[in-house]
C-alpha positions in Angstrom: -18.2 6.4 -8.3 -17.4 4.8 -5.0 -19.9 3.8 -2.4 -18.7 3.0 1.1 -20.3 0.7 3.6 -19.5 -1.0 6.9 -15.9 -2.4 6.4 -16.3 -2.4 2.6 -16.7 -0.4 -0.6 -18.0 -0.8 -4.1 -16.7 1.2 -7.1 -18.2 1.5 -10.6 -16.4 3.1 -13.5 -17.8 3.5 -17.0 -15.4 1.9 -19.6 -16.2 2.0 -23.3 -19.7 0.6 -23.7 -19.8 -1.0 -20.3 -18.9 -0.7 -16.6 -15.9 -1.8 -14.6 -16.8 -2.7 -11.1 -14.5 -3.3 -8.1 -15.2 -3.9 -4.5 -13.3 -4.5 -1.3 -13.7 -5.7 2.2 -11.7 -5.1 5.3 -10.6 -8.6 6.0 -7.6 -10.9 6.2 -6.7 -12.7 3.0 -9.2 -15.4 2.3 -9.8 -18.0 -0.4 -13.1 -17.6 -2.2 -13.8 -20.8 -4.3 -15.3 -20.2 -7.7 -18.5 -22.2 -7.3 -21.1 -20.0 -5.7 -18.8 -16.9 -5.8 -21.4 -14.7 -7.6 -24.2 -15.4 -5.1 -21.8 -14.8 -2.1 -20.8 -11.5 -3.8 -24.3 -10.4 -4.4 -25.2 -11.2 -0.7 -22.2 -9.3 0.6 -23.1 -6.1 -1.4 -26.9 -6.4 -1.4 -27.2 -3.4 1.0 -25.6 -1.0 -1.5 -27.9 1.4 -3.4 -27.4 3.6 -6.4 -26.3 1.7 -9.5 -24.9 -1.3 -7.5 -28.1 -3.5 -7.5 -28.4 -3.2 -11.3 -24.7 -4.0 -11.8 -25.0 -7.0 -9.5 -28.1 -8.2 -11.3 -26.3 -7.9 -14.7 -23.6 -10.4 -13.7 -24.2 -13.8 -15.0 -21.7 -16.2 -13.7 -19.1 -17.0 -11.1 -16.2 -16.7 -13.6 -17.0 -13.0 -14.2 -15.6 -12.2 -10.7 -11.9 -12.1 -9.9 -11.3 -12.3 -6.2 -7.9 -11.5 -4.7 -6.1 -9.2 -2.3 -5.6 -5.6 -3.2 -1.9 -5.3 -3.8 0.7 -3.2 -5.5 3.9 -3.8 -7.3 7.2 -2.3 -6.1 10.1 -3.4 -8.3 13.6 -2.4 -8.1 15.0 -1.9 -10.6 12.5 -1.1 -13.4 15.0 -2.0 -16.1 17.8 -4.4 -16.9 20.1 -3.7 -19.8 17.9 -2.4 -22.6 14.7 -3.8 -21.3 12.3 -1.6 -19.3 9.0 -2.0 -17.6 6.4 0.8 -17.6 2.9 1.2 -16.2 1.5 -1.5 -13.9 4.3 -3.9 -14.8 6.7 -1.6 -13.0 4.5 0.1 -10.3 1.0 -1.4 -10.1 -1.3 0.1 -7.5 -4.8 -0.6 -6.2 -7.6 1.2 -8.2 -8.4 3.7 -5.4 -7.1 6.7 -7.2 -8.0 5.6 -10.8 -4.5 6.5 -12.0 -3.2 3.3 -13.5 -3.8 4.2 -17.1 -2.6 7.7 -16.7 0.6 6.6 -15.0 1.3 4.2 -17.9 0.8 7.1 -20.4 3.0 9.4 -18.3 5.7 6.7 -18.3 5.6 6.4 -22.0 5.9 10.2 -22.4 8.9 10.4 -20.0 10.6 7.4 -21.6 10.2 8.9 -25.0 11.7 12.2 -23.8 14.7 10.7 -22.1 15.4 8.3 -25.0 15.5 11.3 -27.4 17.7 13.4 -25.2 20.2 10.9 -23.9 23.3 9.4 -25.6 22.7 5.7 -24.5 19.7 3.6 -23.8 21.1 2.5 -20.5 21.6 6.0 -19.2 18.1 7.0 -20.5 16.5 4.1 -18.6 18.3 5.2 -15.4 17.0 8.7 -15.9 13.5 7.5 -16.7 13.3 5.4 -13.5 14.8 8.2 -11.4 12.3 10.7 -12.8 9.2 8.4 -12.5 9.8 6.6 -9.3 8.9 9.4 -6.9 5.6 10.1 -8.6 4.7 6.4 -8.9 5.6 5.8 -5.2 3.5 8.8 -4.2 0.4 7.5 -6.1 0.9 4.1 -4.5 1.1 5.6 -1.1 -2.0 7.7 -1.7 -3.9 4.7 -2.9 -3.0 2.8 0.2 -4.2 5.7 2.4 -7.5 5.8 0.5 -7.9 2.0 0.8 -7.5 2.2 4.5 -9.9 5.3 4.8 -12.6 3.6 2.8 -13.0 0.8 5.3 -12.8 2.9 8.5 -15.9 2.6 10.7 -18.6 4.7 8.9 -19.0 7.2 11.7 -15.3 8.1 11.7 -14.9 8.0 7.9 -18.1 9.9 7.2 -17.3 12.6 9.8 -13.8 13.1 8.3 -15.2 13.2 4.8 -17.9 15.8 5.7 -15.4 18.0 7.5 -12.4 17.7 5.1 -13.4 15.5 2.2 -13.1 18.2 -0.5 -9.7 19.3 0.7 -8.5 15.8 1.1 -9.4 15.1 -2.5 -7.7 18.3 -3.8 -4.6 17.5 -1.7 -4.5 13.9 -3.1 -4.6 14.9 -6.7 -3.0 18.4 -6.8 0.6 17.0 -7.0 -0.4 15.2 -10.2 -1.3 18.4 -12.1 2.3 19.3 -13.2 3.7 17.3 -16.1 5.9 14.4 -14.9 
């Protein structure tokens, strides 16, 4: 679930027996010192409804919050010799599409397939990267687009979501339906 506000958003995702939360603000990079971080965070997102107030109330200390820029990883190449990176180590992306774990699993499946069907490890790793890079790059780009959209002025963002939100969501995820 993602809730959007004025120049910010707050996401909550059930994970195991708990909840993973992430939030973002449309701002230049800034340093947020650890002392007092939780209180500043609570104040910044106090206007959000739904499950956000309970989530904020359950946090107990400054050290529970990681603050940093939303970034992605774009490495070239993904392998050297017989060593290969998969998942976020090769192509991390912001959480805006919720695809990090799925992309890592896809990487593992594709890597397994190319290793089984290729004579040498080096050639298999080239094939793995060639096959995965377009899909990973597409997910990264879609995540960037979502990140920018989530912090648009609410009147613009909300009008676009009312008019085309369902189609935009289908368009964003449809290319991920076929096997990699």
